[in-house]
N, C-alpha and C positions, 0 to 999 in steps of 0.2 A: 237699274234705273227705277224699277217698280218699288223697291224697298225705300228709296229716297222719297218718292211720291207718297208712299204710305206713312213715312216718318213726318213728312211735312203736314199731312192731314192730321196726324196724331198731335203734332205740336200745336196746330191751330185750334184743335179741340181741347187743349190742355190735358192731353193724355200723355203718359210716359212714352218717350221715343225709344226705339230699339237700338239706335246707334250710340246711346250713352249707357254707362254702367248702371245697372238696376240696383239702387240702394234703397233702404227703408226711408231715409230722410227725403230722398228725391220723390218717391212715390207719395209720401205724406204731403209734401209741398204741392205736388200736382193735384192731389185730391182736394186739398184745402182751396186751391184756386178754382177748381170746378164747382165746389159747394160752399162758397163764401158765406152766403146767408145762413145756411144750416150750421156752419162752423161758428159764426158769430153768435147765433142764437144759443148754441150749446155752451159757448164760453160765458155768455151772459147768465145762463141758467146755473152753471157751476159757480160763478161769482155770487149769484144771489143765494144759493144754498150755503156757500161758505160764510157769507155775511150773516145769514140767519143763524148758522151754527155758532159763530163767534158771539153774536148778540145773546143767544140763549145761554151760552156758558157764562157770559158776563152777568146776566140776570140771575142765574143760579148761584153764582158766587156772592152776589149782593144779598140775595135772600138768605143764604146760609149765614152770612155775617150778621144780618139783622136778627135772625133766629137765635144765634149764640148770645147776642146782646140781650135779647128778651129773656132768655133762660137765666142768664147771670142776674139780671135785674129782679126776676121773680125769686130766685134763690136768696138774694140780699133782702128783699122785702119779707120773705118768710122768716128769715133769721131775726130781723128787726121786730116783726110781729110776735115771734116766740119770746124774745127778750122782754117785750113790753107786757105780755101776758104773765110771764114769771114775776116781773117786777110788781104788777098789780096784785098777783096772788100772794106774794110775800108781804105786801103792805096791808092785806086784809087781816085784821086782828082775830077773826074767827078761825082763820086757817092756821096762822102762826102761833096762836095761843100764848102771846107774850114774848115770843122770840124776836130778836132784832132781825132786820132784813139780811144781815150777814149770816144768820143761822145760829148766832150765839145768844145765850140767855143772859139777862142782866142779873147780877147778884147784889 
């Protein structure tokens, strides 16, 4: 009779009772019931950390994409600039000394 009274007290205190098989899931459920506020706070914190991590990964991906676009645009503008410099250099009569822009001399 003493064990029944002890199990009733344990049940009322949300502690694991001894008359039931002791499994991990049962102990976790009892512990969560006893510490609801801490459990909810922990879940909220984990959710916040996961949301922050997902947001950071998304931002990093966006920044990398924009960086790649900027590098490509810079490369294209450097090629265009080099082509224009060559074109103006070839059009300068002092540099080409009578040659045509194609590099051929007129006869």
